[in-house]
C-alpha positions as CSV (number, residue, x, y, z in Angstrom):
1,M,-11.2,13.7,-11.6
2,R,-10.2,17.6,-12.0
3,P,-7.2,18.6,-14.3
4,G,-4.3,18.4,-12.0
5,S,-5.8,16.3,-9.2
6,R,-4.1,13.3,-10.3
7,A,-0.6,14.7,-9.8
8,I,-1.8,15.9,-6.5
9,L,-2.9,12.5,-5.5
10,C,0.5,11.0,-6.9
11,A,2.9,12.9,-4.5
12,S,5.4,11.3,-2.5
13,A,4.1,9.7,0.5
14,T,7.0,11.1,2.6
15,T,5.1,14.5,2.0
16,V,2.0,14.6,1.0
17,V,0.0,11.4,2.2
18,W,0.6,13.0,5.9
19,L,-0.6,16.5,5.0
20,V,-4.4,15.3,6.3
21,C,-7.2,16.8,8.1
22,A,-5.7,16.8,11.6
23,A,-3.2,18.7,14.0
24,L,-1.5,16.6,16.7
25,A,-3.2,16.7,19.9
26,G,-0.5,17.7,22.6
27,G,1.2,15.6,24.9
28,Q,0.0,12.1,23.7
29,A,2.6,9.4,23.9
30,A,2.9,6.2,21.7
31,S,2.0,2.9,23.4
32,A,4.8,0.1,23.0
33,E,2.1,-2.5,23.4
34,K,-1.2,-0.9,21.6
35,P,-1.6,1.0,18.4
36,L,-2.3,4.3,18.4
37,M,-5.9,5.3,17.8
38,A,-6.5,8.2,15.8
39,E,-8.8,10.2,18.4
40,N,-5.5,10.1,20.9
41,V,-3.4,11.4,18.0
42,F,-5.1,13.8,16.3
43,K,-7.4,16.6,17.5
44,N,-11.0,16.8,16.2
45,V,-12.1,13.4,15.5
46,Q,-15.2,12.5,15.3
47,A,-16.8,10.1,12.4
48,L,-13.7,7.8,12.2
49,K,-13.4,6.9,15.7
50,G,-11.9,3.7,16.7
51,I,-9.5,2.9,14.1
52,P,-5.7,3.0,14.3
53,A,-3.6,6.0,13.2
54,D,-2.0,4.4,10.3
55,E,-5.7,3.3,9.1
56,F,-6.4,6.6,9.6
57,M,-4.2,8.1,7.2
58,G,-5.2,5.4,4.5
59,T,-8.9,6.4,4.9
60,M,-7.8,10.1,4.5
61,S,-6.3,8.7,0.8
62,A,-8.9,7.1,0.1
63,F,-11.0,10.2,0.3
64,S,-8.7,12.3,-1.7
65,A,-9.0,9.5,-4.3
66,A,-12.8,8.8,-4.1
67,L,-13.4,12.8,-4.7
68,G,-10.5,13.8,-7.1
69,E,-9.4,16.6,-4.4
70,S,-6.8,17.2,-2.7
71,C,-6.3,17.5,1.5
72,E,-6.5,21.5,1.1
73,T,-10.1,21.0,-0.4
74,C,-11.4,20.1,2.9
75,H,-8.7,22.0,5.2
76,D,-7.4,25.1,6.2
77,G,-3.4,24.8,6.6
78,S,-2.9,28.5,6.3
79,G,-2.0,28.2,9.9
80,G,0.1,25.3,10.3
81,W,-0.8,22.2,12.1
82,A,-3.2,23.8,14.5
83,T,-5.6,24.7,11.6
84,Y,-5.9,21.6,9.9
85,A,-8.7,20.5,12.8
86,L,-10.9,23.4,12.2
87,D,-14.5,23.4,10.6
88,T,-13.6,26.0,8.1
89,I,-15.9,24.6,5.3
90,P,-19.0,22.9,4.8
91,K,-17.6,20.0,3.5
92,K,-16.0,18.9,6.2
93,R,-19.6,18.7,8.1
94,T,-20.5,16.7,4.7
95,A,-17.9,14.0,5.0
96,R,-18.8,13.0,8.3
97,R,-22.5,13.0,7.7
98,M,-21.7,10.8,4.3
99,V,-19.5,8.3,6.4
100,A,-22.3,7.8,8.6
101,M,-24.4,7.1,5.5
102,M,-22.4,4.8,4.1
103,A,-22.4,2.9,7.4
104,A,-26.1,2.8,7.5
105,I,-26.7,1.5,4.0
106,N,-24.2,-1.5,4.6
107,Q,-25.7,-1.8,7.9
108,A,-29.2,-2.3,6.4
109,N,-29.2,-3.7,2.8
110,F,-25.6,-5.7,3.4
111,G,-25.3,-7.5,6.9
112,G,-22.7,-4.4,7.3
113,R,-20.3,-5.7,4.8
114,Q,-18.5,-3.0,2.9
115,V,-20.6,-2.9,-0.7
116,V,-21.2,0.7,-0.6
117,T,-17.7,3.2,-0.3
118,C,-16.9,6.6,-0.9
119,F,-15.9,5.7,-4.6
120,T,-18.8,3.9,-5.3
121,C,-21.1,6.6,-6.0
122,H,-18.0,9.5,-6.3
123,R,-15.8,7.8,-8.9
124,G,-13.3,10.6,-9.1
125,S,-15.5,13.5,-8.5
126,D,-16.7,16.0,-5.4
127,R,-20.3,15.7,-6.8
128,P,-21.6,12.2,-7.8
129,R,-23.4,12.2,-10.9
130,V,-27.0,11.4,-11.1
131,T,-27.7,11.3,-15.2
132,P,-26.3,8.9,-17.5
133,S,-23.4,9.7,-19.9
134,L,-23.9,9.4,-23.5
135,A,-20.5,9.6,-23.7
136,D,-19.7,6.7,-21.5
137,V,-22.4,4.9,-23.2
138,Y,-21.3,4.9,-26.8
139,G,-17.7,6.2,-26.3
140,E,-14.6,4.3,-25.5
141,A,-15.1,2.8,-22.4
142,P,-12.3,3.9,-19.7
143,P,-9.3,1.1,-18.3
144,E,-10.4,-0.3,-15.2
145,G,-8.4,-1.9,-12.7
146,P,-8.4,-5.4,-11.4
147,D,-11.5,-7.0,-9.5
148,E,-10.9,-6.8,-5.9
149,V,-12.0,-10.4,-5.6
150,V,-10.6,-12.9,-7.9
151,R,-12.8,-15.9,-8.6
152,P,-11.8,-19.1,-9.4
153,S,-11.4,-20.1,-13.4
154,P,-12.7,-23.1,-15.1
155,G,-9.4,-24.6,-16.4
156,A,-6.8,-22.5,-14.4
157,P,-4.0,-24.2,-12.9
158,S,-4.1,-24.9,-9.4
159,A,-2.4,-22.3,-7.0
160,E,0.2,-25.1,-6.0
161,Q,1.4,-25.5,-9.4
162,V,1.6,-21.9,-10.2
163,L,4.0,-21.1,-7.1
164,D,6.1,-24.1,-7.6
165,K,6.6,-23.0,-11.1
166,Y,7.4,-19.4,-9.7
167,V,9.9,-21.0,-7.0
168,Q,11.3,-22.8,-9.7
169,A,11.7,-20.0,-11.9
170,I,13.8,-17.6,-9.3
171,G,16.3,-20.6,-8.6
172,G,14.5,-23.6,-6.8
173,T,14.4,-24.7,-3.3
174,S,17.8,-25.2,-2.7
175,K,19.6,-22.2,-4.1
176,L,16.4,-20.6,-2.3
177,A,17.4,-22.0,1.0
178,S,21.0,-20.6,0.6
179,L,20.3,-17.1,0.5
180,T,19.5,-16.1,4.2
181,S,20.3,-12.4,3.6
182,F,21.0,-9.5,1.8
183,V,21.9,-5.7,1.4
184,A,20.9,-3.9,-1.4
185,R,21.5,-0.5,-2.7
186,G,20.0,1.9,-5.5
187,N,18.0,4.9,-6.0
188,S,14.5,5.9,-5.2
189,G,12.0,8.0,-7.1
190,G,8.6,9.3,-7.2
191,Y,6.4,12.2,-8.6
192,G,5.9,15.7,-6.8
193,P,8.5,17.7,-4.9
194,E,10.6,14.5,-4.2
195,G,10.2,13.1,-7.5
196,D,14.2,13.4,-8.0
197,K,16.5,10.4,-7.3
198,R,16.8,9.4,-3.9
199,P,19.9,6.9,-2.2
200,V,18.0,4.0,-0.8
201,E,19.4,0.9,1.3
202,I,17.7,-2.4,1.8
203,F,18.3,-4.5,4.3
204,A,16.8,-8.2,4.6
205,K,17.3,-11.3,6.3
206,A,15.5,-14.8,6.1
207,P,12.4,-15.3,6.8
208,G,11.0,-12.2,7.1
209,Q,12.8,-9.4,8.2
210,R,13.3,-6.4,5.7
211,T,14.3,-2.4,6.2
212,T,14.1,0.0,3.6
213,V,16.0,3.3,3.9
214,I,15.5,6.2,1.8
215,H,18.0,9.1,2.6
216,T,16.0,12.4,1.3
217,L,17.7,16.2,1.9
218,D,15.6,16.1,4.9
219,G,16.4,13.1,6.4
220,D,15.7,9.1,6.1
221,S,12.6,7.8,5.6
222,I,12.6,4.4,7.0
223,R,10.3,1.1,6.7
224,T,11.2,-1.6,9.1
225,F,9.7,-4.8,9.6
226,D,11.6,-7.3,12.2
227,G,9.6,-10.1,11.7
228,R,6.4,-9.5,13.8
229,A,6.0,-5.7,14.0
230,G,6.7,-2.7,11.8
231,W,7.1,0.9,11.6
232,I,7.3,3.6,9.4
233,A,9.7,6.9,10.4
234,A,10.1,9.8,8.3
235,P,10.9,13.8,8.6
236,H,7.9,16.3,8.3
237,R,5.3,13.9,9.4
238,P,2.8,14.5,12.3
239,I,3.6,11.3,13.9
240,P,7.7,10.7,13.5
241,V,7.6,7.1,14.4
242,L,4.6,5.2,13.3
243,G,3.5,1.6,14.0
244,L,2.0,-0.5,11.9
245,T,-1.4,-2.2,12.1
246,G,-3.5,-4.2,9.9
247,G,-3.3,-4.2,6.5
248,E,-0.2,-2.1,6.2
249,L,1.5,-4.4,8.4
250,D,0.1,-7.5,6.4
251,G,2.1,-5.7,3.8
252,A,5.4,-5.2,5.3
253,R,4.9,-8.5,6.3
254,L,4.3,-9.9,2.8
255,D,7.0,-7.7,1.5
256,A,9.2,-9.1,3.7
257,E,8.3,-12.7,3.2
258,L,8.9,-12.0,-0.9
259,S,12.1,-11.2,-0.4
260,F,12.6,-14.7,0.4
261,P,10.1,-16.4,-1.1
262,A,10.4,-20.4,-0.4
263,Q,7.5,-20.4,2.2
264,I,5.1,-18.1,0.0
265,K,2.8,-21.0,-0.2
266,Q,2.1,-20.4,3.9
267,A,2.1,-16.6,3.7
268,F,-1.8,-16.4,2.7
269,G,-4.4,-18.7,3.1
270,G,-7.3,-19.9,0.4
271,W,-5.3,-19.4,-2.9
272,R,-7.7,-19.4,-5.7
273,A,-6.5,-18.9,-9.3
274,G,-8.7,-16.9,-11.9
275,A,-8.8,-16.0,-15.4
276,V,-5.6,-15.2,-17.4
277,T,-5.0,-11.7,-17.7
278,T,-2.4,-9.6,-19.8
279,I,0.6,-7.4,-18.3
280,N,2.8,-5.5,-20.8
281,D,1.5,-7.4,-23.7
282,R,2.2,-10.5,-21.8
283,P,-0.5,-13.3,-20.8
284,A,-0.2,-13.3,-17.0
285,Q,-1.8,-16.1,-14.3
286,V,-3.3,-14.5,-10.9
287,L,-3.8,-16.3,-7.9
288,Q,-5.1,-14.4,-4.9
289,G,-5.1,-15.2,-1.0
290,T,-6.3,-14.1,2.1
291,S,-4.0,-12.9,4.9
292,P,-5.4,-13.9,8.7
293,G,-6.0,-10.0,9.4
294,G,-8.4,-9.9,6.1
295,T,-6.0,-8.2,3.7
296,L,-6.3,-9.6,0.3
297,A,-3.4,-10.1,-2.2
298,S,-3.6,-10.6,-5.9
299,L,0.0,-12.1,-7.3
300,Y,0.3,-12.0,-11.3
301,F,2.8,-14.3,-12.6
302,D,4.0,-14.6,-16.4
303,R,2.9,-17.3,-17.8
304,E,6.2,-18.1,-19.9
305,S,8.7,-17.7,-17.5
306,G,6.7,-18.0,-14.2
307,L,8.1,-15.1,-12.5
308,L,6.3,-12.6,-10.3
309,V,5.7,-9.4,-12.4
310,R,2.6,-7.8,-10.2
311,L,1.4,-7.8,-6.4
312,V,-1.9,-6.0,-5.8
313,R,-2.8,-5.9,-2.2
314,F,-6.1,-4.5,-0.8
315,A,-5.8,-3.5,3.0
316,P,-9.3,-3.2,4.7
317,S,-10.1,0.3,6.1
318,K,-13.5,2.0,7.6
319,V,-14.0,3.4,4.0
320,G,-13.3,1.0,1.7
321,R,-10.5,-1.2,1.1
322,L,-7.1,0.4,0.3
323,P,-4.9,-0.7,-3.0
324,T,-1.4,-1.0,-3.4
325,Q,0.4,-2.1,-6.4
326,I,3.8,-3.1,-7.1
327,D,5.2,-4.4,-10.5
328,Y,8.9,-6.3,-10.6
329,A,11.1,-6.1,-13.6
330,D,14.3,-6.5,-14.4
331,Y,15.4,-10.0,-12.9
332,R,19.0,-10.7,-12.0
333,E,20.3,-13.8,-10.5
334,V,22.1,-13.0,-7.4
335,A,23.7,-15.9,-5.9
336,G,21.8,-18.4,-7.6
337,V,18.2,-16.9,-6.8
338,K,16.3,-14.4,-9.1
339,L,15.7,-11.2,-7.7
340,P,14.2,-8.2,-9.5
341,F,16.3,-5.0,-9.7
342,R,13.6,-2.4,-10.5
343,W,10.0,-2.2,-9.2
344,T,7.6,0.7,-8.6
345,V,5.0,0.7,-5.7
346,T,1.7,2.5,-6.4
347,W,-0.7,3.5,-4.1
348,L,-3.7,6.3,-3.3
349,S,-1.1,9.2,-2.3
350,G,2.1,8.2,-4.7
351,V,4.2,6.3,-7.0
352,D,7.7,5.4,-6.5
353,T,10.3,3.5,-8.4
354,F,13.2,1.7,-6.6
355,E,15.9,0.7,-9.3
356,L,18.9,-1.3,-7.3
357,S,22.7,-0.9,-8.2
358,E,24.3,-3.5,-6.0
359,V,23.2,-6.6,-4.0
360,R,25.4,-8.4,-1.8
361,P,24.1,-11.5,-0.7
362,N,24.7,-13.6,2.6
363,V,26.5,-10.9,4.6
364,P,26.2,-10.1,8.1
365,I,23.2,-7.8,9.0
366,D,23.1,-6.2,12.8
367,A,20.0,-6.8,14.5
368,A,19.5,-3.0,15.3
369,R,18.9,-2.5,11.3
370,F,15.4,-4.3,12.1
371,A,14.5,-2.4,15.5
372,K,11.9,0.0,16.0
373,P,13.8,3.4,14.3
374,S,14.4,6.6,15.8
375,P,12.4,9.5,15.4
């Protein structure tokens, strides 16, 4: 990755993640029943037709991460949104050919399974390397991220044992059943222009409703899940209110369910326990499950305390899985239930840290808090 590119990629999602290669197509209105498709929202979409707009945004982040480049590498934004869709440089046309080549390789050699992706060859460089590096062979190996697919480990405890220990560690089933809602307040901070602390409010209601409101200088950034549907609304985005689909919807659902994790066993299927790993110099047991929509979720539990210390979920997309990592810390007791008062969310286009200062349990919450946000 080129110097400075990591800082570009880690800009807060409320800004850079939406500065992508397309302009809004005029006059398109969102359907309340059907997701917005990329080609119906953005101009000049060719290689990525037929995917929802929120997956399209994630795909743009995957391109940036795979090549170690920012959006402006391929898109000319000097004239505002109208120029983002213009084929101003050959790289954009090359990218379209690469997407088609990648799909052809997977179809011809792996039965259509997504084995080869942009990152397979590029690994943070705009040009894949073809010659082995002696420094890589004999030097210190760079740190690798966690495996996407967790393989069952001989001798590992069963998923039920690990999840039962977790439920007991955070308060037990009776205490969890008594926590039916909470309202939290604190601050959120990230990288880039919005790195300063911003007030945040969280509204959660059992069994699976959650809304996060970040109060920025330019307006509120809202992420909502009402138990079935989810939305993101924020200023300076080409789609003021975006309905969530696929892996993004699965992620919002899981965040809401983990607010009241008494039914964590039912959140995903196919639970399997992998080998013990190390997080923050402490042993952690990993479990992985799969959502009905195909999203993989790896949950890491502290071996001693049983508390959840990390969640990594992998949303499917047309160019590979899109990872999101959440690290939990500073558990405190609220109405007999231990809740994390600090967590860090890391994804392909940013890092945000949340710190709570106040949590009020079992308070009434207006149903409008979980409704589709206004622009």
